[in-house]
C-alpha positions, 0 to 999 in steps of 0.5 A: 500500500502506498503510504504517501496516499494514506497520509497525503494532505495539503501543506500550507507553505506559510504554516512551516514558517516559524518566525516570532515577530514580537518587538520585545523578544526579537532575536533573543534566546527565548525566541529561538527556544520558542520556535524550536519547541513549537516546531517539535510540537507541530511535528509530534501532533502530526506523528500522533495523527499518523499513528492513529491512521496506522493503528486503524490500518493495522486493525483492518488488515489484521481483522481481514487477513489474520483473524479468520485464520486464528478462528480456523486454528481454534476449530483445528485445535478442538479437532486435534484435542478430540483425537487425542482424547479418543486415543486415550479412551479407546487405547488403539495403541499400547501405552505405558503407565507414565505415557498415559499419564503424560498424554492425559496431562497434555490434554488437560493442559490444552483444555486449560489453555483453550477453555475460554474459546469453547468452554462446553467442549473442553469442559466435557473433555475434562469430565471424560478423562478425570478420575473419581478422585479428581472429580471429587476434588473438583466438586469439593472446590466447586462447592467451596466457591459456591458457598463463598458466593452465597455468603458474599452475595446471597445467591445460590449459583452453579459455577459450571452453569453460570459460565455456560457459553453454548446455547441451542437457541436464542431463547435458551441464551436469554433464559440463562441471562435472566436466571443470573441477572440479579447475581451479576448486578450484585457482583457488578456493585461489588466490583464498583465498590472495590474500585471506589474503595481503592480509589478513595484509599489512593486519594487519601494517600495522595492527600498526605503530601510532603512539604516539597509537594506542597511547595511544588503545588504552590509554584504550579498555582502561581504559574497557572495564574501567570499563564491565565494572564498571558492567555488573556493578553494574547487573546485580546491582542490577537483579537484586535488584529484579526477581528473581521468586522472592519475587514473589507477584503472578502477573502481576508475577512473569511480567513479572519473569521475562521481564525477568530473562531479558532482563537475563541475556542483555544481561549475557552479551553485555556489551550496556550499551545493552540493560541501560539499556533494561531499567533504564528498564522496571524504573523504570516497572514498579517505580517505588518501587524504582528509587531503590535504584540508585545511579550517579554522573555519570561512569558515566552519561557513559560510558553516554551515550558508549557509546549514541552509539557504538551510534547511529553504528553503527546509522546506518551500518547503515541507510545500508548497508541502503539500498544493498540496494534493487534500485534507487537511491533518492535519499531520506532514509531517515527519510522513506522509506515504502512509498508512495515505493517504490511510486511508484519501482517504477511509474516503473521499470516505465514506463521499462523498458516504454518501452524494450522498446516502442522495441526491439520497434518498431525490430525491426519497422521494420528487418524491414519497411524495412532502410534504417532501419539508416542512421538507427541508424548515424547516431545511433550515430556521433553518440553516439560523437562526443558522448562524445569532447567 
């Protein structure tokens, strides 16, 4: 897929000109720091937008190409487990005591890993293979959990029935949902209270602040107050320049109207970074009026600090967004593109396809020659021994 087509957008030549034209800060170190910070902020915003588009692209391709293969893999795994279970029960191959125990443990391991995908099927496999002692142990644990739920929530529940996922009809599914409706409502209330208690405890701990934290908050409050002053000053000065009412040129009037809307929105949201972005657009649109703005270096330094904070927040957001990919990508987000995702999708597709073919081949071999089970048991025992090293 062509990455340039995915992200192509019209570039306003003037938007790339980062020139601070305020008379009181012209050619100062603060001015250069501001220009650099604003340029990085703009680049980081663009990167965050591109990551959004890449995540959407990756999710769409994964859903289209990989998910169907994974769903087929679940079906094959169930078929494979069924064959293993049949060999264990019917005993078409003579196995030693330790081999039978290893085969049974292998089947139980598969059931444990896959039970969330098809609870009824794998639970039925467990029921077929467990001994009387294992059944008694499982039932004892089941009864213990059910007593605990009864004491905690006041409901008699069957934990095997409550986790049922396969139904013969929609009516049966709705009846099951209605049967445990009150219990789940109570359970959700319990979870909400647990979260609320946890949050309150964290809040209580947060209130126990150190002297350093208190001093830091005082400084932040003072900076916030100064920031509000700066925002109001910038808004008023910019509003005087771009107010469209007295503009006679229709084209320029429309541009001013749009800028004024953006400026008002940024002021309402106390978004200094956006106000500064608009200020740069005003400088380029009306270069002869830009010198009417007057800000000292201390204000500009505060702006730089705020923009750097915004950049840090955006970079954290970008890292979080990269975790939204349906697969792990050990790639620098700055170099990530659709070609890399395409390559990774193809790799994932090859791996899933190979696994599916291996499962299909093993099912076929076991059906034709059940004695192959000995090789599977030997490999399973080897892997278990290896994991202990």
